[in-house]
N, C-alpha and C positions, 0 to 999 in steps of 0.2 A: 504494499499499499504506500502511496505517496504521502509523506508527512513533512511537507516542506515547513520551514518555520514561519513563513508569511501566509500559510493557509492550513493550520492545524487546529482550528476551533471547532468543537462539537458542542451541540446544545441537546440536552437530556430534558425533556418536559413530563414532569410528573408533579402535579399541582396538589393534588390531595390524596388520601388523607394521611394521618401519621403512621398508620399500620401499611398503607400502600406504599409509602415512601420508604419504609424499611425493607419491603420487598425489593424495591426498586434500586437500593444501594447494591444489591447484586449486578443489577445491569450497568451501574456506574464502574463497578470493578471489572466487569467483562468488557466494557468499552475501552478501558485503560490497557487491558491485554490485546485486544483486537487491533488498536491503534496507538501503538507504542509512541510515546512523545507527544500525545495530543494534549490540548488544554480544553479540559471538559467544564463547561458551565451548566449548572442545573436550574431550570426555571421551575419555581416553586411558589405556592401561596404562602403569605407571611405567617399564617397560623401553623404551618408545618415545618417552617425553617429550622426550628431547633433540632429536627432529626437529622440534619446535615451538618451540624457545627462540628468542625475539627475532623470531618471525613477525609481520609488521606487520598481518596480517588476523585475527590471534587475540588477543582482548582477555583472556581468562582460560583457564586450563587446569584441568580438573577430573580428578584422578588417580584411576583406578578399578583397583584391584587384587583385586578378589573375584570376577572372571571368569577362571578359567584359559583358556589358549588351547584352542579347539575344545570347550569345555565348553557345549554348546547348552543344557542345562537352566539353568546359571548365567546365560547370556546371556538367555534368556527371562525370567527372574526380574529382571535388570536393565532389560529393556525395560518390564515391567509396571510397575516402580517408577517409571521416567522418565516414562511416559505418565500415570501417576497425578499426578506432579508438573506436568505440563503441563496436566492437568485443573483443578488447583488454581490455575493461573495463574503457576506459577514460570517457566515457558517459554513463550514466544510460539509458538515453532515448535520441532520436534525433527527433525532429519534424521539417518537412521542409514544410514551407508554401508558399515559393517562387513560383510563378506561372511561371514555366518553365518545359520542358520536360514532365513527366507523369502527373504533376500537371495542366497542361493546360486542362485536362479532366474535372476539376472542374469549369471552366469558362463557365458562361452562360449569359454574358452580364452584370455581376456586379462583380467587383473585390473583393469588401469586401466578398461577398458570397463565392467565390473561396477560399479565404485565411481561412475563417472559416471552410469550408468544408475539408481542407487539414489538420486540426487538428482532430485527432480520436475521441475526446470525446465532448459531447455537450458544447455549449457556453451559460452559464448562468448568467455571469457576466454583469454589465453594460458595454455597447459597446462603450461609449463615448471615443474616442482616448485620451490617456494620453500624456500630454505635459508639463513637469515640467520647470517653467520659473524661471531665476535667477534675483536677484535685480538689477544687472548692466544692464540687457537687459530691464528691466522696466524703468530705468533711462534714457536709450539711447532713448527709444520711447518718453518719456516725453519731452525731448529735442527737438526731432523732431516736436513733436506736438506744442511746444512753437515757434520754428523757423519759422514754415509755418502758425501760427495762426490759427491751424486747428479748434478750437472751436469756431471760429468766423463765420463759414460758417453754413447755414441753412441745407445743406446737403453735406456730404463727401463721395464720391464714391470710393471705392476701385476696381480698374480695373486690373485684371489679363490677360496679354495679350501676353505672351510668353510661352505657355505651354510646358513643357518638355515631357508631355504625348502624344504629337502629335494629340491630339484630335480637333485642330483647326488650319488652315493655316491663320495667320493673321500677317501683318508685322507692324513694328514700326510706320511707316508712316500712316498707316490705324488707329491704336490706337490713335494717336496724333490727327487725323482729328475727330474721334468720340469725343474725350475729348474736342476738341475745340467747337463743337456743343453743347455739354452738358453745358459748362461753359459759353456759351453766353446769356442765357435767365434768369437765377436766380443766387442767391447767392450760387453757387455751386463750389466746389472743386473736382478735381479727381486725385487721387494718382495712378500713373501708375507704376504698380508693376511687376518687372521682374528683370533680370540680366543686362538689357541695361540702360545705362545712359540716362537720357532725360534732354536736356536743351531747356527751352521754355521762350520766353518773358512775357507771361501770368502767373502770380504768382499763379492762381488758378489751373494750371497745375503742378502737383508737381511729382518730381523724387522720386519713392519709392525704387530704386535700392540700395540706402544707407543701407536698412534695411535687416537683414537676414530673412528667412523664419520664424524663431521662434519670431523674433521682429515683424514681420508682423502679426502673430496672436495676439500680445499685441494691435497693432495699430486697430484692428477690433473694440475694445472698444469706438473708437472715430469716427467709420465710421456709415453710415445709410443705404448703399447699397453694394452689391458686384455684379460686372459683372465678371463673371469667365468663365472657360472652362474646368472644371472638372480635373485641375491638383492640384499641391501641395497647393497652396494658397486656392483654394476652400475647401481643406479638412482640412487644418490646421484651417480653421474658424469654423470647427464643433468639434475641440478639446476642453478639458476642460479648456485651457488656453486662449480661444478666446470667443468672443460675436458672437452667430449665427445670420447672417444678412439675411435680405430679398435678394433675389438673381436673377439675370437674368444669365442664362448659354448659352453660344454660343458653340455648339459642332457640328462637322462634322459628319453627319450621316453614311459617308462611311469609317471612320478611321477603322483600324484593331482591335484595342483595345477600343470598345465602352464601355464607363462607365459613363452614364449620372446621375448627381446627382438626377434627378427626379425618376430614377428606384431605386437608393440606398434608397432614402427618403420613397419611397412606401413600400419597404421591410422591413426597419428598424426604420422607424419612425423619 
């Protein structure tokens, strides 16, 4: 492949969501292998940019905030603009893995499969999602662990209960009731992880909203089980920054975007 210094810029477009961006870090790694010496820019929505921070396979981040989630018309306008840029020579290549518009044809019940199929070359690299963690994030999680005496429990359950993927309809109140039952019989702590603040008199029921998604990946090293719903916390637990936990997945079988962890694990190990 021709990789002249004046024309080596490649754009990877994966706007949403956190879990999908984690899958697509494999594509970024593959691009770096397929196009040695290239300069890789990743086009991403601002809300998912944190998934790329420190990624060794991404040279630059192009934040794109004028395409609302699931707005096909805006997405088509973006594609038209980017292909025009490619025609003018701004990009040597443009790879769109985002599952919208034409790329929906790649979806067959497994999001990772669809993203890989959208890349026109075989995926041969290790597919473990790449998440580069900073020392300050490790220190914050360590302080969280100390504050809540996490290591004193026999079991620490990480509970993802407010999925942005829409794959489970569960309320904050339902999650708390489940946590109360789990904590009633043994030396168990439940970290309720979402964007919702949890205030509970039982010290065993812990508010995980103070941690970012990236920091929650670090927290998995102190947990023994994940109760998830195939959203960002589930998939960040499979990244190279996390400990892969035994898991129970609660997923609505009638959701539009069905992406069960069981199917992904069966395909990709």
